[in-house]
N, CA, C and O atoms as CSV, one atom per row, in Angstrom:
chain,resi,resn,atom,element,x,y,z
A,1,UNK,N,N,0.790,-6.316,-35.100
A,1,UNK,CA,C,2.181,-6.615,-34.866
A,1,UNK,C,C,2.542,-7.974,-35.471
A,1,UNK,O,O,3.584,-8.129,-36.107
A,2,UNK,N,N,1.662,-8.951,-35.259
A,2,UNK,CA,C,1.922,-10.284,-35.815
A,2,UNK,C,C,1.928,-10.225,-37.335
A,2,UNK,O,O,2.698,-10.931,-37.985
A,3,UNK,N,N,1.072,-9.386,-37.898
A,3,UNK,CA,C,1.025,-9.237,-39.348
A,3,UNK,C,C,2.344,-8.683,-39.883
A,3,UNK,O,O,2.825,-9.128,-40.925
A,4,UNK,N,N,2.935,-7.711,-39.174
A,4,UNK,CA,C,4.228,-7.162,-39.596
A,4,UNK,C,C,5.322,-8.223,-39.553
A,4,UNK,O,O,6.158,-8.293,-40.455
A,5,UNK,N,N,5.318,-9.042,-38.513
A,5,UNK,CA,C,6.318,-10.112,-38.427
A,5,UNK,C,C,6.134,-11.095,-39.581
A,5,UNK,O,O,7.111,-11.547,-40.179
A,6,UNK,N,N,4.898,-11.418,-39.887
A,6,UNK,CA,C,4.628,-12.329,-41.003
A,6,UNK,C,C,5.098,-11.729,-42.322
A,6,UNK,O,O,5.662,-12.442,-43.152
A,7,UNK,N,N,4.881,-10.442,-42.531
A,7,UNK,CA,C,5.293,-9.810,-43.779
A,7,UNK,C,C,6.807,-9.779,-43.927
A,7,UNK,O,O,7.320,-9.944,-45.034
A,8,UNK,N,N,7.543,-9.567,-42.812
A,8,UNK,CA,C,8.997,-9.471,-42.903
A,8,UNK,C,C,9.679,-10.833,-42.954
A,8,UNK,O,O,10.685,-10.988,-43.647
A,9,UNK,N,N,9.155,-11.821,-42.237
A,9,UNK,CA,C,9.842,-13.109,-42.182
A,9,UNK,C,C,9.231,-14.155,-43.107
A,9,UNK,O,O,9.917,-15.097,-43.503
A,10,UNK,N,N,7.968,-14.010,-43.457
A,10,UNK,CA,C,7.312,-14.983,-44.304
A,10,UNK,C,C,6.823,-16.199,-43.533
A,10,UNK,O,O,6.284,-17.130,-44.131
A,11,UNK,N,N,7.002,-16.205,-42.218
A,11,UNK,CA,C,6.555,-17.325,-41.397
A,11,UNK,C,C,5.477,-16.834,-40.438
A,11,UNK,O,O,5.487,-15.681,-40.009
A,12,UNK,N,N,4.557,-17.720,-40.113
A,12,UNK,CA,C,3.492,-17.362,-39.185
A,12,UNK,C,C,3.554,-18.330,-38.006
A,12,UNK,O,O,2.731,-19.237,-37.886
A,13,UNK,N,N,4.541,-18.121,-37.143
A,13,UNK,CA,C,4.706,-18.962,-35.965
A,13,UNK,C,C,4.619,-18.087,-34.716
A,13,UNK,O,O,5.078,-16.945,-34.710
A,14,UNK,N,N,4.038,-18.628,-33.684
A,14,UNK,CA,C,4.011,-17.941,-32.401
A,14,UNK,C,C,5.074,-18.541,-31.502
A,14,UNK,O,O,5.310,-19.749,-31.518
A,15,UNK,N,N,5.710,-17.687,-30.718
A,15,UNK,CA,C,6.721,-18.175,-29.808
A,15,UNK,C,C,6.046,-18.725,-28.567
A,15,UNK,O,O,5.171,-18.084,-27.985
A,16,UNK,N,N,6.463,-19.920,-28.167
A,16,UNK,CA,C,5.869,-20.539,-26.983
A,16,UNK,C,C,6.979,-21.023,-26.063
A,16,UNK,O,O,8.087,-21.329,-26.502
A,17,UNK,N,N,6.654,-21.085,-24.782
A,17,UNK,CA,C,7.647,-21.541,-23.815
A,17,UNK,C,C,7.203,-22.824,-23.129
A,17,UNK,O,O,7.874,-23.297,-22.212
A,18,UNK,N,N,6.122,-23.374,-23.545
A,18,UNK,CA,C,5.680,-24.670,-23.043
A,18,UNK,C,C,5.024,-24.600,-21.679
A,18,UNK,O,O,4.857,-23.523,-21.108
A,19,UNK,N,N,4.653,-25.766,-21.163
A,19,UNK,CA,C,3.939,-25.806,-19.879
A,19,UNK,C,C,4.807,-25.403,-18.692
A,19,UNK,O,O,4.288,-24.841,-17.727
A,20,UNK,N,N,6.109,-25.669,-18.732
A,20,UNK,CA,C,6.965,-25.282,-17.607
A,20,UNK,C,C,7.088,-23.759,-17.503
A,20,UNK,O,O,7.131,-23.212,-16.402
A,21,UNK,N,N,7.143,-23.095,-18.624
A,21,UNK,CA,C,7.180,-21.631,-18.596
A,21,UNK,C,C,5.899,-21.041,-18.041
A,21,UNK,O,O,5.920,-20.052,-17.308
A,22,UNK,N,N,4.783,-21.660,-18.399
A,22,UNK,CA,C,3.491,-21.199,-17.883
A,22,UNK,C,C,3.414,-21.408,-16.380
A,22,UNK,O,O,2.949,-20.527,-15.657
A,23,UNK,N,N,3.864,-22.560,-15.900
A,23,UNK,CA,C,3.871,-22.820,-14.460
A,23,UNK,C,C,4.803,-21.866,-13.726
A,23,UNK,O,O,4.475,-21.389,-12.639
A,24,UNK,N,N,5.959,-21.588,-14.312
A,24,UNK,CA,C,6.928,-20.683,-13.683
A,24,UNK,C,C,6.339,-19.279,-13.548
A,24,UNK,O,O,6.474,-18.645,-12.502
A,25,UNK,N,N,5.696,-18.802,-14.591
A,25,UNK,CA,C,5.084,-17.471,-14.547
A,25,UNK,C,C,3.931,-17.450,-13.550
A,25,UNK,O,O,3.770,-16.474,-12.818
A,26,UNK,N,N,3.137,-18.499,-13.510
A,26,UNK,CA,C,2.011,-18.525,-12.568
A,26,UNK,C,C,2.511,-18.537,-11.127
A,26,UNK,O,O,1.913,-17.884,-10.272
A,27,UNK,N,N,3.593,-19.262,-10.834
A,27,UNK,CA,C,4.159,-19.242,-9.484
A,27,UNK,C,C,4.678,-17.850,-9.118
A,27,UNK,O,O,4.512,-17.395,-7.986
A,28,UNK,N,N,5.300,-17.189,-10.073
A,28,UNK,CA,C,5.779,-15.831,-9.828
A,28,UNK,C,C,4.640,-14.860,-9.555
A,28,UNK,O,O,4.741,-14.008,-8.673
A,29,UNK,N,N,3.559,-14.989,-10.311
A,29,UNK,CA,C,2.409,-14.105,-10.092
A,29,UNK,C,C,1.728,-14.381,-8.753
A,29,UNK,O,O,1.293,-13.451,-8.073
A,30,UNK,N,N,1.636,-15.645,-8.375
A,30,UNK,CA,C,1.046,-15.982,-7.080
A,30,UNK,C,C,1.894,-15.388,-5.952
A,30,UNK,O,O,1.352,-14.812,-5.008
A,31,UNK,N,N,3.205,-15.523,-6.044
A,31,UNK,CA,C,4.083,-14.964,-5.019
A,31,UNK,C,C,3.965,-13.443,-4.959
A,31,UNK,O,O,3.951,-12.860,-3.875
A,32,UNK,N,N,3.881,-12.808,-6.112
A,32,UNK,CA,C,3.756,-11.345,-6.165
A,32,UNK,C,C,2.474,-10.882,-5.488
A,32,UNK,O,O,2.501,-9.959,-4.674
A,33,UNK,N,N,1.357,-11.513,-5.817
A,33,UNK,CA,C,0.087,-11.071,-5.246
A,33,UNK,C,C,-0.016,-11.419,-3.758
A,33,UNK,O,O,-0.657,-10.687,-3.004
A,34,UNK,N,N,0.595,-12.510,-3.328
A,34,UNK,CA,C,0.612,-12.799,-1.895
A,34,UNK,C,C,1.424,-11.753,-1.141
A,34,UNK,O,O,1.025,-11.320,-0.060
A,35,UNK,N,N,2.549,-11.350,-1.696
A,35,UNK,CA,C,3.354,-10.303,-1.064
A,35,UNK,C,C,2.611,-8.970,-1.061
A,35,UNK,O,O,2.705,-8.215,-0.093
A,36,UNK,N,N,1.887,-8.677,-2.110
A,36,UNK,CA,C,1.124,-7.440,-2.182
A,36,UNK,C,C,0.021,-7.403,-1.132
A,36,UNK,O,O,-0.187,-6.375,-0.487
A,37,UNK,N,N,-0.685,-8.512,-0.958
A,37,UNK,CA,C,-1.737,-8.590,0.062
A,37,UNK,C,C,-1.124,-8.475,1.456
A,37,UNK,O,O,-1.687,-7.804,2.321
A,38,UNK,N,N,0.016,-9.117,1.684
A,38,UNK,CA,C,0.682,-9.057,2.977
A,38,UNK,C,C,1.118,-7.632,3.294
A,38,UNK,O,O,0.930,-7.164,4.417
A,39,UNK,N,N,1.691,-6.944,2.327
A,39,UNK,CA,C,2.142,-5.573,2.540
A,39,UNK,C,C,0.965,-4.645,2.815
A,39,UNK,O,O,1.043,-3.803,3.710
A,40,UNK,N,N,-0.118,-4.782,2.065
A,40,UNK,CA,C,-1.290,-3.939,2.302
A,40,UNK,C,C,-1.909,-4.218,3.659
A,40,UNK,O,O,-2.421,-3.301,4.302
A,41,UNK,N,N,-1.872,-5.460,4.107
A,41,UNK,CA,C,-2.389,-5.791,5.437
A,41,UNK,C,C,-1.540,-5.132,6.515
A,41,UNK,O,O,-2.075,-4.557,7.463
A,42,UNK,N,N,-0.219,-5.214,6.375
A,42,UNK,CA,C,0.660,-4.585,7.357
A,42,UNK,C,C,0.485,-3.073,7.374
A,42,UNK,O,O,0.477,-2.466,8.445
A,43,UNK,N,N,0.346,-2.463,6.220
A,43,UNK,CA,C,0.139,-1.017,6.175
A,43,UNK,C,C,-1.158,-0.644,6.875
A,43,UNK,O,O,-1.216,0.352,7.596
A,44,UNK,N,N,-2.197,-1.440,6.664
A,44,UNK,CA,C,-3.464,-1.157,7.324
A,44,UNK,C,C,-3.371,-1.304,8.826
A,44,UNK,O,O,-3.959,-0.516,9.567
A,45,UNK,N,N,-2.640,-2.301,9.282
A,45,UNK,CA,C,-2.521,-2.546,10.721
A,45,UNK,C,C,-1.721,-1.433,11.394
A,45,UNK,O,O,-2.097,-0.969,12.471
A,46,UNK,N,N,-0.626,-1.000,10.776
A,46,UNK,CA,C,0.254,-0.038,11.430
A,46,UNK,C,C,-0.113,1.421,11.168
A,46,UNK,O,O,0.159,2.278,12.009
A,47,UNK,N,N,-0.717,1.719,10.034
A,47,UNK,CA,C,-1.018,3.117,9.734
A,47,UNK,C,C,-2.384,3.564,10.225
A,47,UNK,O,O,-2.590,4.757,10.450
A,48,UNK,N,N,-3.324,2.643,10.397
A,48,UNK,CA,C,-4.662,3.028,10.842
A,48,UNK,C,C,-4.639,3.694,12.213
A,48,UNK,O,O,-5.312,4.711,12.382
A,49,UNK,N,N,-3.907,3.185,13.202
A,49,UNK,CA,C,-3.881,3.896,14.485
A,49,UNK,C,C,-3.260,5.286,14.379
A,49,UNK,O,O,-3.669,6.200,15.095
A,50,UNK,N,N,-2.289,5.453,13.503
A,50,UNK,CA,C,-1.682,6.773,13.354
A,50,UNK,C,C,-2.644,7.767,12.721
A,50,UNK,O,O,-2.725,8.922,13.138
A,51,UNK,N,N,-3.370,7.304,11.708
A,51,UNK,CA,C,-4.264,8.214,10.992
A,51,UNK,C,C,-5.524,8.478,11.807
A,51,UNK,O,O,-5.985,9.618,11.878
A,52,UNK,N,N,-6.083,7.449,12.418
A,52,UNK,CA,C,-7.354,7.609,13.131
A,52,UNK,C,C,-7.151,7.955,14.600
A,52,UNK,O,O,-7.929,8.725,15.162
A,53,UNK,N,N,-6.117,7.397,15.234
A,53,UNK,CA,C,-5.950,7.560,16.669
A,53,UNK,C,C,-5.426,8.912,17.106
A,53,UNK,O,O,-5.908,9.468,18.093
A,54,UNK,N,N,-4.460,9.447,16.403
A,54,UNK,CA,C,-3.850,10.706,16.823
A,54,UNK,C,C,-4.840,11.861,16.756
A,54,UNK,O,O,-4.951,12.594,17.740
A,55,UNK,N,N,-5.565,12.071,15.665
A,55,UNK,CA,C,-6.539,13.165,15.669
A,55,UNK,C,C,-7.645,12.992,16.705
A,55,UNK,O,O,-8.162,13.982,17.223
A,56,UNK,N,N,-8.020,11.736,17.018
A,56,UNK,CA,C,-9.047,11.509,18.036
A,56,UNK,C,C,-8.526,11.942,19.400
A,56,UNK,O,O,-9.262,12.552,20.175
A,57,UNK,N,N,-7.266,11.636,19.704
A,57,UNK,CA,C,-6.712,12.064,20.985
A,57,UNK,C,C,-6.607,13.582,21.049
A,57,UNK,O,O,-6.826,14.172,22.107
A,58,UNK,N,N,-6.273,14.223,19.929
A,58,UNK,CA,C,-6.245,15.694,19.921
A,58,UNK,C,C,-7.637,16.248,20.206
A,58,UNK,O,O,-7.779,17.212,20.957
A,59,UNK,N,N,-8.662,15.643,19.610
A,59,UNK,CA,C,-10.031,16.107,19.819
A,59,UNK,C,C,-10.469,15.896,21.267
A,59,UNK,O,O,-11.104,16.770,21.857
A,60,UNK,N,N,-10.130,14.733,21.844
A,60,UNK,CA,C,-10.488,14.475,23.230
A,60,UNK,C,C,-9.772,15.431,24.185
A,60,UNK,O,O,-10.380,15.909,25.143
A,61,UNK,N,N,-8.495,15.716,23.941
A,61,UNK,CA,C,-7.777,16.690,24.763
A,61,UNK,C,C,-8.401,18.076,24.645
A,61,UNK,O,O,-8.509,18.787,25.644
A,62,UNK,N,N,-8.809,18.469,23.455
A,62,UNK,CA,C,-9.428,19.776,23.256
A,62,UNK,C,C,-10.748,19.868,24.014
A,62,UNK,O,O,-11.051,20.897,24.617
A,63,UNK,N,N,-11.542,18.779,23.982
A,63,UNK,CA,C,-12.808,18.775,24.709
A,63,UNK,C,C,-12.588,18.844,26.219
A,63,UNK,O,O,-13.323,19.537,26.923
A,64,UNK,N,N,-11.571,18.122,26.720
A,64,UNK,CA,C,-11.283,18.162,28.152
A,64,UNK,C,C,-10.802,19.548,28.580
A,64,UNK,O,O,-11.176,20.029,29.650
A,65,UNK,N,N,-9.979,20.192,27.754
A,65,UNK,CA,C,-9.520,21.547,28.078
A,65,UNK,C,C,-10.691,22.528,28.082
A,65,UNK,O,O,-10.750,23.445,28.901
A,66,UNK,N,N,-11.609,22.319,27.162
A,66,UNK,CA,C,-12.773,23.201,27.080
A,66,UNK,C,C,-13.661,23.055,28.314
A,66,UNK,O,O,-14.222,24.035,28.804
A,67,UNK,N,N,-13.784,21.825,28.813
A,67,UNK,CA,C,-14.597,21.594,30.009
A,67,UNK,C,C,-13.852,21.963,31.289
A,67,UNK,O,O,-14.467,22.071,32.350
A,68,UNK,N,N,-12.552,22.155,31.206
A,68,UNK,CA,C,-11.751,22.496,32.375
A,68,UNK,C,C,-11.202,21.301,33.112
A,68,UNK,O,O,-10.647,21.458,34.200
A,69,UNK,N,N,-11.336,20.112,32.561
A,69,UNK,CA,C,-10.817,18.917,33.210
A,69,UNK,C,C,-9.318,18.758,33.005
A,69,UNK,O,O,-8.671,18.010,33.738
A,70,UNK,N,N,-8.767,19.440,32.034
A,70,UNK,CA,C,-7.346,19.340,31.716
A,70,UNK,C,C,-6.776,20.748,31.708
A,70,UNK,O,O,-7.382,21.670,31.163
A,71,UNK,N,N,-5.588,20.911,32.326
A,71,UNK,CA,C,-5.010,22.254,32.396
A,71,UNK,C,C,-4.522,22.696,31.020
A,71,UNK,O,O,-4.201,21.873,30.163
A,72,UNK,N,N,-4.474,23.996,30.832
A,72,UNK,CA,C,-3.984,24.565,29.579
A,72,UNK,C,C,-2.472,24.381,29.507
A,72,UNK,O,O,-1.786,24.552,30.515
A,73,UNK,N,N,-1.942,24.038,28.340
A,73,UNK,CA,C,-0.482,23.894,28.239
A,73,UNK,C,C,0.189,25.259,28.356
A,73,UNK,O,O,-0.331,26.278,27.900
A,74,UNK,N,N,1.355,25.241,28.982
A,74,UNK,CA,C,2.090,26.504,29.107
A,74,UNK,C,C,2.684,26.885,27.757
A,74,UNK,O,O,2.644,26.110,26.801
A,75,UNK,N,N,3.232,28.088,27.698
A,75,UNK,CA,C,3.780,28.589,26.430
A,75,UNK,C,C,4.979,27.758,25.973
A,75,UNK,O,O,5.180,27.564,24.774
A,76,UNK,N,N,5.781,27.265,26.929
A,76,UNK,CA,C,6.954,26.467,26.547
A,76,UNK,C,C,6.524,25.090,26.050
A,76,UNK,O,O,7.182,24.531,25.173
A,77,UNK,N,N,5.442,24.528,26.582
A,77,UNK,CA,C,4.963,23.232,26.103
A,77,UNK,C,C,4.328,23.340,24.738
A,77,UNK,O,O,4.391,22.394,23.953
A,78,UNK,N,N,3.723,24.463,24.437
A,78,UNK,CA,C,3.044,24.663,23.160
A,78,UNK,C,C,4.034,24.906,22.018
A,78,UNK,O,O,3.729,24.634,20.857
A,79,UNK,N,N,5.224,25.420,22.354
A,79,UNK,CA,C,6.204,25.770,21.328
A,79,UNK,C,C,6.780,24.498,20.697
A,79,UNK,O,O,7.248,23.613,21.414
A,80,UNK,N,N,6.750,24.398,19.377
A,80,UNK,CA,C,7.195,23.204,18.668
A,80,UNK,C,C,8.486,23.412,17.886
A,80,UNK,O,O,8.889,22.514,17.146
A,81,UNK,N,N,9.133,24.530,18.015
A,81,UNK,CA,C,10.289,24.865,17.175
A,81,UNK,C,C,11.582,24.363,17.608
A,81,UNK,O,O,12.592,24.608,16.948
């Protein structure tokens, strides 16, 4: 790509934005990655109980019903429609 620019313009210069541009971009990247880590942490905190906890409670209820410690749900309680 740089070779094409050199062939069309006859100049071989790179565009630079100086040290302030580099600092500005680095601050933006730091903020982005901090927000990404924060969001992933929140997702882990709030979604883990839903994914792991609900099926475990279903399994425990099924085991209790099998042992007879928990009554069987009636037909109206089982209906989800």
